[in-house]
The first five atom37 places (N, CA, C, CB, O) and aatype in JSON, in Angstrom:
{
  "aatype": [20, 20, 20, 20, 20, 20, 20, 20, 20, 20, 20, 20, 20, 20, 20, 20, 20, 20, 20, 20, 20, 20, 20, 20, 20, 20, 20, 20, 20, 20, 20, 20, 20, 20, 20, 20, 20, 20, 20, 20, 20, 20, 20, 20, 20, 20, 20, 20, 20, 20, 20, 20, 20, 20, 20, 20, 20, 20, 20, 20, 20, 20, 20, 20, 20, 20, 20, 20, 20, 20, 20, 20, 20, 20, 20, 20],
  "atom_mask": [
    [1, 1, 1, 1, 1],
    [1, 1, 1, 1, 1],
    [1, 1, 1, 1, 1],
    [1, 1, 1, 1, 1],
    [1, 1, 1, 1, 1],
    [1, 1, 1, 1, 1],
    [1, 1, 1, 1, 1],
    [1, 1, 1, 1, 1],
    [1, 1, 1, 1, 1],
    [1, 1, 1, 1, 1],
    [1, 1, 1, 1, 1],
    [1, 1, 1, 1, 1],
    [1, 1, 1, 1, 1],
    [1, 1, 1, 1, 1],
    [1, 1, 1, 1, 1],
    [1, 1, 1, 1, 1],
    [1, 1, 1, 1, 1],
    [1, 1, 1, 1, 1],
    [1, 1, 1, 1, 1],
    [1, 1, 1, 1, 1],
    [1, 1, 1, 1, 1],
    [1, 1, 1, 1, 1],
    [1, 1, 1, 1, 1],
    [1, 1, 1, 1, 1],
    [1, 1, 1, 1, 1],
    [1, 1, 1, 1, 1],
    [1, 1, 1, 1, 1],
    [1, 1, 1, 1, 1],
    [1, 1, 1, 1, 1],
    [1, 1, 1, 1, 1],
    [1, 1, 1, 1, 1],
    [1, 1, 1, 1, 1],
    [1, 1, 1, 1, 1],
    [1, 1, 1, 1, 1],
    [1, 1, 1, 1, 1],
    [1, 1, 1, 1, 1],
    [1, 1, 1, 1, 1],
    [1, 1, 1, 1, 1],
    [1, 1, 1, 1, 1],
    [1, 1, 1, 1, 1],
    [1, 1, 1, 1, 1],
    [1, 1, 1, 1, 1],
    [1, 1, 1, 1, 1],
    [1, 1, 1, 1, 1],
    [1, 1, 1, 1, 1],
    [1, 1, 1, 1, 1],
    [1, 1, 1, 1, 1],
    [1, 1, 1, 1, 1],
    [1, 1, 1, 1, 1],
    [1, 1, 1, 1, 1],
    [1, 1, 1, 1, 1],
    [1, 1, 1, 1, 1],
    [1, 1, 1, 1, 1],
    [1, 1, 1, 1, 1],
    [1, 1, 1, 1, 1],
    [1, 1, 1, 1, 1],
    [1, 1, 1, 1, 1],
    [1, 1, 1, 1, 1],
    [1, 1, 1, 1, 1],
    [1, 1, 1, 1, 1],
    [1, 1, 1, 1, 1],
    [1, 1, 1, 1, 1],
    [1, 1, 1, 1, 1],
    [1, 1, 1, 1, 1],
    [1, 1, 1, 1, 1],
    [1, 1, 1, 1, 1],
    [1, 1, 1, 1, 1],
    [1, 1, 1, 1, 1],
    [1, 1, 1, 1, 1],
    [1, 1, 1, 1, 1],
    [1, 1, 1, 1, 1],
    [1, 1, 1, 1, 1],
    [1, 1, 1, 1, 1],
    [1, 1, 1, 1, 1],
    [1, 1, 1, 1, 1],
    [1, 1, 1, 1, 1]
  ],
  "atom_positions": [
    [[56.53, 99.2, 176.9], [56.16, 98.54, 175.88], [56.44, 99.34, 174.98], [54.97, 98.09, 175.85], [56.67, 100.49, 175.36]],
    [[56.52, 99.06, 173.53], [56.53, 100.28, 173.17], [55.94, 100.76, 172.61], [57.15, 100.58, 172.86], [55.27, 99.8, 172.22]],
    [[55.2, 102.25, 171.74], [54.06, 102.39, 170.86], [54.24, 102.97, 169.74], [53.1, 103.02, 171.38], [55.13, 103.65, 169.21]],
    [[52.45, 102.26, 169.26], [52.81, 102.0, 167.41], [52.98, 103.14, 166.83], [51.61, 101.29, 166.4], [53.39, 103.06, 165.68]],
    [[52.72, 104.6, 167.42], [53.16, 106.31, 166.8], [54.76, 105.91, 166.85], [52.65, 108.07, 168.11], [55.55, 105.96, 165.91]],
    [[54.99, 105.54, 168.1], [57.01, 105.48, 167.65], [57.57, 104.12, 167.07], [58.18, 105.66, 169.28], [58.13, 103.45, 167.94]],
    [[57.57, 103.85, 166.45], [58.1, 102.72, 165.61], [57.92, 102.7, 164.07], [57.5, 101.54, 166.09], [57.14, 103.27, 163.31]],
    [[59.27, 101.54, 163.85], [58.9, 102.26, 162.23], [59.63, 103.25, 161.38], [57.72, 103.02, 162.28], [60.3, 104.03, 162.05]],
    [[59.68, 103.45, 159.79], [60.14, 104.13, 159.04], [60.07, 105.85, 159.1], [59.66, 103.58, 158.1], [60.82, 106.62, 158.5]],
    [[58.69, 106.27, 160.2], [58.63, 107.56, 160.6], [59.23, 107.83, 161.33], [57.78, 107.99, 160.91], [59.83, 108.9, 161.38]],
    [[59.3, 106.6, 162.45], [60.21, 106.93, 163.45], [61.54, 107.44, 163.44], [60.3, 106.07, 164.01], [62.06, 108.26, 164.2]],
    [[62.08, 106.73, 162.33], [63.68, 106.39, 162.11], [63.78, 107.47, 161.27], [64.24, 104.84, 161.42], [64.87, 108.03, 161.3]],
    [[62.98, 107.91, 160.55], [63.49, 109.03, 159.51], [63.27, 110.98, 160.8], [61.88, 108.87, 157.5], [63.86, 112.05, 160.84]],
    [[62.19, 110.39, 161.48], [62.68, 111.75, 162.46], [62.94, 111.47, 163.51], [61.82, 112.82, 162.74], [62.3, 111.87, 164.48]],
    [[64.16, 110.54, 163.61], [65.62, 110.84, 164.73], [66.09, 110.97, 163.67], [66.48, 109.73, 165.9], [65.48, 111.9, 163.14]],
    [[66.98, 110.51, 162.89], [67.74, 110.99, 161.81], [67.88, 111.92, 160.95], [67.75, 110.47, 161.3], [68.78, 112.02, 160.11]],
    [[66.47, 113.03, 161.25], [66.36, 114.89, 160.65], [67.01, 115.22, 162.0], [64.35, 115.91, 160.3], [67.82, 116.14, 161.97]],
    [[66.67, 114.33, 163.8], [66.71, 115.51, 164.87], [68.26, 114.91, 164.49], [65.79, 115.53, 166.76], [68.78, 115.86, 165.08]],
    [[69.24, 114.27, 164.1], [70.76, 114.8, 164.83], [70.63, 115.16, 163.7], [72.19, 113.96, 165.49], [70.41, 116.34, 163.96]],
    [[70.54, 115.08, 161.74], [71.16, 115.89, 161.67], [70.83, 117.1, 162.05], [71.47, 115.81, 160.84], [71.83, 117.81, 162.22]],
    [[69.73, 117.67, 162.26], [69.43, 119.3, 162.95], [70.57, 119.41, 163.69], [67.98, 119.56, 164.05], [71.42, 120.21, 163.28]],
    [[70.85, 118.55, 165.06], [71.32, 118.94, 165.87], [72.9, 119.03, 165.5], [70.86, 118.27, 166.87], [73.5, 119.89, 166.15]],
    [[73.75, 118.21, 164.45], [74.87, 118.48, 164.45], [75.18, 119.71, 163.93], [75.43, 117.62, 163.97], [76.29, 120.16, 164.2]],
    [[74.1, 120.67, 162.92], [74.61, 121.08, 162.43], [74.24, 121.34, 159.68], [75.7, 120.24, 163.47], [74.0, 122.01, 158.67]],
    [[74.6, 119.86, 160.5], [74.67, 119.79, 158.96], [73.46, 120.48, 157.63], [74.69, 118.23, 158.82], [72.24, 120.43, 157.54]],
    [[74.47, 121.06, 156.8], [73.51, 121.56, 156.18], [72.46, 120.7, 155.34], [74.1, 122.39, 155.48], [73.03, 120.22, 154.37]],
    [[70.93, 120.29, 155.39], [69.79, 119.57, 154.58], [68.93, 120.31, 153.9], [68.96, 118.8, 155.34], [68.22, 121.31, 154.05]],
    [[69.41, 118.88, 152.46], [69.19, 119.96, 151.66], [67.38, 119.02, 151.12], [70.83, 120.3, 150.23], [67.19, 117.83, 150.86]],
    [[66.28, 120.3, 151.13], [64.8, 119.42, 150.84], [65.09, 118.87, 149.4], [63.17, 120.51, 150.83], [66.06, 119.11, 148.68]],
    [[64.24, 118.24, 149.21], [64.0, 117.83, 148.66], [63.31, 118.52, 147.32], [63.7, 117.2, 149.34], [62.32, 119.18, 147.65]],
    [[63.53, 118.54, 146.02], [63.31, 119.95, 145.75], [61.91, 119.23, 145.44], [64.31, 120.95, 144.51], [61.97, 118.02, 145.67]],
    [[60.31, 119.78, 144.86], [59.15, 119.39, 144.48], [59.03, 119.8, 143.05], [58.15, 119.89, 145.35], [60.1, 119.81, 142.44]],
    [[57.63, 120.23, 142.18], [57.34, 120.48, 141.21], [55.53, 119.85, 141.4], [58.48, 119.92, 140.18], [55.45, 118.65, 141.69]],
    [[54.33, 120.55, 141.26], [53.49, 120.73, 140.99], [53.12, 119.73, 140.16], [53.46, 121.72, 140.76], [53.92, 119.7, 139.22]],
    [[51.99, 118.61, 140.02], [52.23, 118.04, 139.26], [50.89, 117.73, 138.68], [53.05, 117.21, 139.62], [50.03, 118.04, 139.51]],
    [[50.09, 116.98, 137.03], [48.74, 117.08, 137.1], [48.48, 115.59, 136.56], [48.08, 118.38, 136.23], [48.71, 115.05, 135.48]],
    [[47.93, 115.14, 137.72], [46.78, 113.86, 136.84], [45.76, 113.89, 136.36], [46.31, 112.92, 137.37], [45.34, 115.04, 136.39]],
    [[45.03, 113.17, 135.87], [43.83, 113.08, 134.89], [43.29, 111.04, 135.03], [44.61, 113.72, 132.86], [43.53, 110.09, 135.79]],
    [[42.6, 111.28, 133.94], [42.4, 109.87, 133.66], [42.16, 109.94, 131.87], [40.93, 109.21, 134.67], [41.12, 110.44, 131.45]],
    [[42.64, 109.69, 131.41], [41.58, 109.87, 129.81], [41.84, 108.4, 128.82], [42.31, 111.62, 128.55], [42.3, 107.29, 129.11]],
    [[41.56, 108.72, 128.14], [40.35, 107.41, 127.72], [41.36, 106.02, 127.2], [39.05, 108.03, 126.01], [41.07, 104.83, 127.14]],
    [[42.68, 106.78, 126.83], [43.72, 105.88, 126.24], [43.93, 104.48, 127.79], [45.5, 107.15, 125.79], [44.45, 103.38, 127.65]],
    [[43.27, 105.11, 129.27], [43.62, 104.99, 130.18], [42.69, 104.93, 131.26], [44.36, 105.67, 130.19], [42.67, 103.77, 131.66]],
    [[42.37, 105.22, 131.52], [41.12, 105.78, 133.09], [41.32, 105.78, 134.38], [39.88, 104.97, 133.36], [40.8, 106.23, 135.4]],
    [[42.7, 104.83, 133.87], [43.01, 104.99, 136.12], [44.17, 106.1, 136.01], [44.02, 102.93, 137.37], [45.25, 105.95, 135.45]],
    [[43.8, 107.01, 136.53], [44.7, 108.16, 137.25], [46.1, 108.02, 137.24], [44.4, 108.29, 138.69], [46.9, 107.31, 137.86]],
    [[46.22, 109.12, 136.12], [48.12, 109.02, 136.09], [49.06, 110.21, 136.61], [48.71, 108.92, 134.42], [49.09, 110.84, 137.67]],
    [[50.07, 110.28, 135.04], [50.48, 111.17, 135.44], [50.68, 111.88, 134.14], [51.45, 110.92, 136.3], [50.89, 111.32, 133.06]],
    [[50.6, 113.33, 134.36], [49.84, 113.93, 132.99], [50.87, 114.93, 132.34], [48.28, 114.84, 133.37], [51.04, 114.94, 131.12]],
    [[51.52, 115.71, 133.13], [52.36, 116.46, 132.6], [52.95, 117.16, 133.81], [51.77, 117.27, 131.56], [52.51, 116.54, 134.77]],
    [[54.05, 118.57, 134.45], [53.83, 119.21, 135.01], [52.85, 120.55, 134.72], [54.79, 119.21, 135.29], [52.28, 120.69, 133.64]],
    [[52.71, 121.6, 135.91], [51.78, 122.27, 135.8], [52.64, 123.4, 135.44], [50.85, 122.29, 136.88], [53.76, 123.58, 135.91]],
    [[52.06, 124.13, 134.61], [52.81, 124.98, 133.75], [53.2, 124.23, 131.9], [54.33, 125.26, 134.78], [53.23, 124.89, 130.86]],
    [[53.34, 123.3, 131.99], [53.22, 122.74, 130.05], [52.63, 122.12, 129.96], [54.14, 122.09, 129.15], [52.85, 121.45, 128.96]],
    [[51.11, 121.58, 130.92], [50.36, 121.0, 129.89], [48.88, 122.98, 131.42], [50.06, 118.06, 129.85], [49.01, 123.73, 132.39]],
    [[47.49, 122.39, 129.93], [46.68, 123.54, 130.81], [45.57, 122.65, 131.41], [45.97, 124.95, 129.81], [44.5, 122.57, 130.79]],
    [[45.71, 122.0, 132.5], [44.72, 121.64, 133.13], [42.94, 121.75, 132.97], [45.14, 122.13, 134.03], [41.94, 121.17, 133.38]],
    [[43.22, 122.64, 132.29], [41.92, 123.52, 132.27], [41.36, 123.02, 130.48], [42.42, 125.64, 132.55], [40.33, 122.5, 130.05]],
    [[42.02, 123.26, 130.15], [42.32, 123.32, 128.1], [41.89, 121.34, 128.54], [45.07, 123.99, 127.03], [40.76, 120.87, 128.45]],
    [[43.01, 120.63, 128.95], [42.44, 119.49, 128.66], [41.14, 118.22, 129.29], [43.46, 119.11, 128.6], [40.96, 117.07, 128.89]],
    [[40.14, 119.25, 130.78], [39.04, 118.96, 130.51], [37.88, 119.41, 129.91], [38.88, 118.76, 131.17], [36.78, 118.87, 129.98]],
    [[38.39, 121.17, 128.88], [37.24, 121.43, 127.98], [37.25, 120.38, 127.46], [37.2, 122.51, 127.05], [36.22, 119.74, 127.64]],
    [[38.04, 119.87, 126.82], [38.45, 119.38, 125.85], [38.01, 118.28, 125.47], [39.43, 119.36, 125.9], [37.83, 117.88, 124.32]],
    [[37.69, 117.33, 127.35], [37.36, 115.55, 126.69], [38.87, 115.59, 127.21], [36.88, 115.0, 124.47], [38.74, 115.48, 128.43]],
    [[39.8, 115.65, 127.02], [41.24, 115.1, 127.05], [40.96, 113.86, 128.17], [42.54, 116.4, 127.59], [40.99, 112.63, 128.15]],
    [[40.69, 114.93, 129.19], [41.32, 114.53, 130.45], [40.24, 114.63, 131.41], [42.56, 115.4, 130.85], [39.5, 115.59, 131.17]],
    [[39.92, 113.94, 132.42], [38.33, 114.27, 133.87], [39.35, 113.81, 134.93], [36.27, 112.87, 133.88], [40.45, 113.45, 134.5]],
    [[39.08, 113.76, 136.52], [39.16, 113.45, 136.94], [40.56, 114.08, 137.71], [38.74, 112.62, 136.49], [41.14, 113.61, 138.68]],
    [[40.92, 115.37, 136.89], [41.98, 116.55, 137.07], [42.18, 116.88, 138.87], [41.26, 118.13, 136.14], [41.4, 117.42, 139.65]],
    [[43.57, 116.28, 139.09], [43.89, 117.62, 140.3], [45.78, 118.01, 140.0], [43.56, 116.78, 142.56], [46.61, 117.73, 139.13]],
    [[45.78, 118.48, 140.78], [47.0, 118.46, 141.43], [47.69, 118.27, 142.59], [47.26, 119.13, 141.3], [47.37, 118.68, 143.7]],
    [[49.17, 117.28, 142.15], [49.62, 116.91, 143.43], [51.04, 117.15, 143.48], [49.3, 115.52, 143.75], [51.79, 116.89, 142.54]],
    [[51.43, 117.71, 144.68], [53.61, 117.65, 143.92], [53.59, 116.92, 144.25], [55.18, 118.43, 144.23], [52.87, 116.15, 144.87]],
    [[55.3, 117.12, 143.49], [55.94, 115.66, 142.94], [57.29, 115.77, 143.18], [55.75, 115.29, 141.31], [57.93, 116.74, 142.79]],
    [[58.04, 114.36, 144.11], [59.48, 115.02, 144.02], [60.13, 114.98, 142.47], [60.55, 114.15, 145.08], [59.58, 114.1, 141.8]],
    [[60.91, 115.53, 141.93], [61.65, 115.88, 140.76], [62.51, 115.27, 140.92], [62.0, 117.05, 140.45], [63.43, 115.28, 140.1]]
  ]
}
């Protein structure tokens, strides 16, 4: 009987990764950046506001332009 944690896409990805490492193939890690997400008066659901460094979350919050702000790592 299979174990639940050893099935599905996560297990398949882990097995693929083990095979790549064993074969010595160079594996490129996905490029990520820190994104700023938050809510705005036009869209009260949390959404992408911009990349960290391109937008200042403190200024957005202080001005009332956005709230519920958080930093998340996203693939580029």
